[in-house]
C-alpha positions in Angstrom: 0.0 0.0 0.0 2.7 2.5 0.9 4.7 1.7 -2.2 1.7 2.0 -4.4 0.8 5.4 -2.9 4.3 6.6 -3.5 4.2 5.4 -7.1 0.9 7.3 -7.5 2.6 10.5 -6.4 5.3 10.0 -9.0 2.8 9.3 -11.7 0.7 12.3 -10.8 3.7 14.6 -10.9 5.0 13.3 -14.2 1.8 12.9 -16.2 0.9 16.0 -18.3 -2.8 15.8 -17.4 -2.2 15.9 -13.7 1.0 17.8 -13.1 -0.6 21.2 -12.8 -3.1 20.0 -10.2 -0.4 18.0 -8.3 1.8 21.2 -8.2 -0.7 22.7 -5.8 1.0 20.5 -3.2 4.4 21.8 -3.9 7.1 21.5 -6.5 6.6 18.5 -8.9 10.3 17.7 -8.8 10.4 17.8 -5.0 7.4 15.5 -4.6 8.9 13.0 -7.0 12.3 13.2 -5.2 10.7 12.6 -1.8 8.6 9.7 -3.1 11.7 8.1 -4.7 13.6 8.4 -1.4 10.8 6.8 0.6 10.4 4.0 -1.9 14.1 3.1 -1.5 13.7 3.3 2.3 10.9 0.8 2.2 12.5 -1.5 -0.4 15.7 -1.5 1.6 13.9 -3.0 4.6 12.1 -5.6 2.5 15.2 -6.7 0.6 17.2 -7.1 3.7 14.5 -9.2 5.3 13.6 -11.5 2.5 16.4 -11.4 -0.1 15.3 -11.4 -3.7 11.9 -9.7 -4.1 9.7 -8.2 -6.9 11.1 -4.8 -7.7 11.6 -3.5 -11.2 8.1 -4.8 -12.5 6.2 -4.6 -9.2 3.9 -1.8 -10.4 3.6 -3.1 -14.0 2.8 -6.8 -13.7 -0.5 -8.5 -13.1 -1.2 -10.9 -10.2 0.6 -14.2 -10.6 3.4 -13.1 -13.0 5.5 -10.6 -11.1 9.1 -11.5 -11.5 11.6 -11.3 -8.7 14.8 -9.2 -9.0 18.2 -10.2 -7.7 19.4 -8.4 -4.6 22.5 -7.0 -6.2 20.5 -5.6 -9.1 18.1 -3.9 -6.6 21.0 -2.5 -4.7 22.4 -1.0 -7.9 19.1 0.6 -8.7 18.6 1.9 -5.1 22.0 3.7 -5.3 20.9 5.2 -8.6 17.5 6.3 -7.2 19.0 8.0 -4.2 21.6 9.9 -6.2 19.1 11.0 -8.8 16.5 12.0 -6.1 19.0 14.2 -4.3 19.9 15.9 -7.6 16.2 16.3 -8.5 15.2 18.8 -5.8 14.7 22.1 -7.5 14.1 24.6 -4.7 10.6 25.1 -5.9 7.4 25.5 -3.8 7.5 23.7 -0.5 5.8 20.3 -0.4 2.8 20.2 1.8 1.7 17.3 3.9 5.3 16.3 4.7 5.1 15.1 8.3 8.7 14.0 8.5 10.6 17.2 7.4 7.9 19.8 6.6 9.2 20.0 3.0 12.7 20.9 4.1 14.9 19.9 1.0 18.1 20.0 3.0 16.9 17.5 5.5 15.6 15.2 2.8 19.0 15.3 1.1 20.8 14.4 4.3 18.3 11.5 4.9 18.8 10.2 1.4 22.6 10.4 1.5 22.7 8.8 4.9 20.5 5.9 3.7 22.9 5.6 0.7 25.9 5.3 3.0 24.2 2.6 5.1 23.4 0.6 2.0 26.9 1.0 0.8 28.5 -0.3 4.0 26.3 -3.3 3.7 28.5 -4.4 0.7 31.7 -4.4 2.8 32.3 -8.1 2.2 30.4 -9.1 -0.9 31.5 -6.2 -3.1 33.9 -3.8 -1.3 34.8 -2.0 -4.5 31.2 -0.9 -5.2 30.7 -0.3 -1.5 33.6 2.0 -1.3 32.6 3.9 -4.4 29.0 4.3 -3.3 30.0 5.3 0.3 32.2 8.0 -1.2 29.3 9.1 -3.4 27.1 9.4 -0.4 29.5 11.5 1.6 30.2 13.9 -1.2 26.6 14.2 -2.4 24.9 17.6 -2.2 23.5 18.1 1.3 25.9 15.8 3.1 24.9 13.2 5.7 23.4 13.2 9.1 25.6 14.8 11.9 25.0 15.7 15.5 21.6 17.1 16.0 20.2 15.8 12.7 18.5 12.7 14.1 15.5 11.7 12.1 12.3 11.1 14.1 8.7 10.7 13.1 6.5 13.0 15.2 3.1 12.1 16.6 0.5 14.8 17.4 -1.4 12.7 19.9 -5.2 12.2 19.8 -5.9 9.7 17.0 -2.3 9.6 16.1 -0.5 8.4 19.3 3.1 7.3 19.5 3.0 3.6 18.8 5.1 2.7 21.9 2.8 4.7 24.2 -0.3 3.3 22.5 1.0 -0.3 22.8 1.9 -0.2 26.5 -0.4 2.5 27.9 -3.5 2.3 25.8 -3.9 -1.3 24.7 -2.1 -2.5 27.8 0.0 -5.1 25.9 3.3 -6.1 27.4 4.7 -8.7 25.0 7.3 -6.5 23.5 10.5 -6.1 25.5 14.1 -5.0 25.3 16.1 -8.3 25.1 18.5 -9.4 27.7 21.1 -9.4 25.0 20.8 -5.6 24.7 20.5 -4.9 28.4 23.5 -7.2 29.2 25.6 -5.6 26.5 24.9 -2.1 27.9 25.4 -3.1 31.5 28.7 -4.9 30.7 30.2 -1.7 29.4 28.6 0.5 32.2 26.9 2.3 29.4 24.4 5.0 30.7 22.3 4.7 27.6 20.8 1.7 29.3 18.5 3.7 31.5 16.6 5.6 28.8 16.2 2.3 27.0 14.2 0.8 29.9 11.1 1.5 31.9 11.6 3.0 35.3 14.4 1.4 37.2 14.1 -2.1 35.7 17.3 -3.6 34.2 15.8 -7.0 33.6 16.0 -7.7 29.9 13.8 -10.4 28.4 15.7 -13.5 27.2 15.0 -14.3 23.6 14.3 -17.6 22.0 12.2 -19.1 24.8 9.3 -21.4 24.5 5.9 -19.8 25.0 5.5 -21.4 28.4 9.0 -20.3 29.6 8.3 -16.8 28.2 5.1 -16.6 30.1 6.8 -17.8 33.3 9.6 -15.3 32.9 7.1 -12.4 32.4 5.1 -13.5 35.5 8.2 -13.7 37.6 9.8 -10.4 36.3 6.9 -7.9 36.2 8.2 -4.6 34.9 10.9 -6.1 32.7 12.6 -3.7 30.3 10.3 -2.2 27.8 10.9 -0.4 24.6 11.8 3.3 24.8 10.1 3.7 28.2 12.6 6.0 29.8 11.6 9.0 31.8 11.6 11.3 28.8 9.7 8.8 26.5 6.4 7.9 28.0 3.8 10.1 26.4 1.4 9.8 23.4 3.3 12.5 21.5 6.8 10.9 21.8 8.5 10.8 18.3 9.8 7.5 17.0 13.4 7.3 15.8 13.8 6.6 12.1 17.5 7.2 11.4 20.1 8.4 13.8 23.3 10.5 13.4 25.1 8.0 15.6 24.5 5.3 13.0 26.1 7.4 10.3 29.1 8.4 12.3 29.8 4.8 13.2 29.4 3.7 9.6 31.9 6.4 8.7 34.2 4.9 11.4 34.0 1.5 9.8 34.5 2.9 6.3 37.6 4.7 7.5 39.0 1.6 9.2 38.4 -0.4 6.0 40.4 2.2 4.1 37.4 3.4 2.1 37.8 7.1 3.2 40.5 9.4 4.5 38.5 10.1 7.6 39.9 9.3 11.1 38.2 6.1 12.4 38.7 7.0 16.0 37.2 10.4 15.6 34.2 9.1 13.8 33.8 6.4 16.4 33.9 8.8 19.3 31.4 11.2 17.5 29.1 8.3 16.9 29.0 7.1 20.5 28.6 10.7 21.7 25.7 11.3 19.3 24.0 8.3 20.7 24.6 9.5 24.2 23.2 12.9 23.4 20.1 11.4 21.8 19.2 9.2 24.7 20.1 11.6 27.4 17.4 11.8 30.0 18.6 14.7 32.1 19.8 12.3 34.8 23.4 13.7 34.8 24.8 10.4 33.6 25.8 11.9 30.2 28.4 14.4 31.3 31.9 14.9 29.7 33.7 13.1 32.6 31.5 10.0 32.2 32.0 10.0 28.5 35.8 10.2 28.8 35.8 7.3 31.3 33.5 5.3 29.0 35.8 5.8 26.0 38.8 4.7 28.0 37.1 1.4 29.0 39.2 -1.4 27.4 35.9 -2.9 26.0 35.3 0.3 24.2 38.6 2.0 23.5 40.0 1.4 20.0 43.5 1.6 21.3 43.1 -1.7 23.1 42.6 -3.7 19.9 39.7 -5.4 18.1 39.0 -2.2 16.3 36.4 -3.4 13.8 34.6 -5.6 16.3 34.2 -2.6 18.6 33.0 -0.4 15.8 30.5 -3.1 14.6 29.1 -3.7 18.1 28.6 0.0 18.6 26.8 0.1 15.2 24.6 -2.6 16.3 23.7 -0.8 19.6 23.2 2.5 17.8 20.6 1.0 15.5 18.1 0.6 18.4 15.1 0.5 18.1 15.4 -0.3 14.3 15.7 -4.1 14.7 16.3 -4.8 11.0 19.3 -2.5 10.9 20.8 -4.2 14.0 20.1 -7.5 12.4 21.9 -6.3 9.2 25.0 -5.4 11.2 25.1 -8.8 13.0 24.6 -10.8 9.9 27.1 -8.9 7.9 29.9 -8.7 10.5 29.2 -11.4 13.0 29.3 -8.9 15.9 28.2 -8.9 18.6 28.8 -12.6 19.0 25.3 -14.0 19.5 23.9 -17.5 20.1 20.4 -18.8 19.4 17.7 -19.1 21.9 17.1 -22.5 23.7 13.7 -23.1 22.0 14.7 -22.0 18.5 13.3 -24.4 15.9 16.1 -23.9 13.4 18.9 -26.5 13.0 21.3 -26.2 15.9 19.1 -23.4 17.5 20.7 -21.0 15.0 19.5 -17.4 14.8 17.6 -16.9 11.5 19.4 -15.0 8.8 16.2 -14.1 6.8 12.5 -14.4 6.9 10.8 -16.8 4.6 8.4 -15.6 1.9 4.8 -15.3 3.2 2.0 -17.6 2.2 0.1 -15.0 0.2 3.3 -14.6 -2.0 3.1 -18.3 -2.8 -0.6 -18.1 -3.4 -0.6 -15.2 -5.8 2.8 -15.5 -7.4 3.6 -19.2 -7.1 6.1 -19.9 -9.9 8.2 -16.9 -9.3 8.2 -17.3 -5.6 9.2 -21.0 -5.8 12.0 -20.1 -8.2 13.4 -17.4 -5.8 13.0 -19.6 -2.8 15.3 -22.3 -4.3 18.4 -20.3 -3.6 17.6 -20.2 0.1 17.4 -23.9 0.5 19.5 -25.1 3.5 19.8 -28.7 4.5 16.9 -29.6 2.3 14.7 -26.9 3.8 13.2 -24.8 0.9 13.0 -21.1 1.6 14.9 -21.6 4.8 15.3 -18.9 7.5 19.0 -19.9 7.5 19.4 -19.0 3.9 21.8 -16.1 3.4 21.4 -12.6 1.9 23.6 -11.9 -1.1 25.8 -9.7 1.1 25.9 -12.2 4.0 29.2 -13.9 3.1 31.1 -14.1 6.4 
């Protein structure tokens, strides 16, 4: 639905019969550019969940015959779309109805370029040459990338449009989403003060993942008030914004790119800036986020790059900085192997392994059977067709 609506915006702003009417909502070129960027954002999530998906013909084919595109081909086109979208902004009439940036072209460019950089770093092992070139293109593109204070959050006005976290916990009274013990343990192990804003109240009890239903119910009953998503003191109302893309993620990607030799930037400087940006974002006014605390944290042997394991430390901080965007954290772990994780005790995969993709859904098989079956073949693992243990194109560790 979202993708179809975005495609409709592009059509309305490129078709002679509708362009003039569409321009009442702002510059035709800017509307098209924003729609292209958002399409890439959505497709980038889908492709990194499933692998090969319908892409190039998804708006042109009839039910049952939509072909799947290869991941590497989609990545190539997403890079192109982002570069062209950034160049397409024309400084015309401000786009109305833009709840993310209020039609601010500069912010859209930073968002697009930052997404471009994250997609580029995803190629670090499968195609480092392309990754390096595209990362450089993202950094040098008009508008630059996200930096301190540029965090992208989706606002919620309240009323009928409540923050989803607040609505989930405080309105519908559901409590089956939690911060995992993996995350709370990682933060606690490094004496990282970002832990407090991640959790609700004073609870430091993360929820173990991969439990059977009965064990999960028992754990919840025995640990009432376990760590909940984004329920710190400053994030407990119906108008709380939801993080979309953070400056800390981009700084840390730049740190990794520098360490890989992709750029001439200083890895240590980008690393420090990335962690500090994350601290600044999650600061709850408790006083835990002062300069002395940051200096001490960066000197911790588990954090300091001077004590070795440089890429591992950068990758782990990238993983932490992705919170609460689970797919991006999953991307980091699958691509790099960090942090070192093990599957849950009730995992149904072979060897209790952590899934590396999500299988295609049943409706995909129902409505596009031949193409789905053909795509699923490449994700066969140990005789299991369309396996969750099948690997992304870029997952080559």
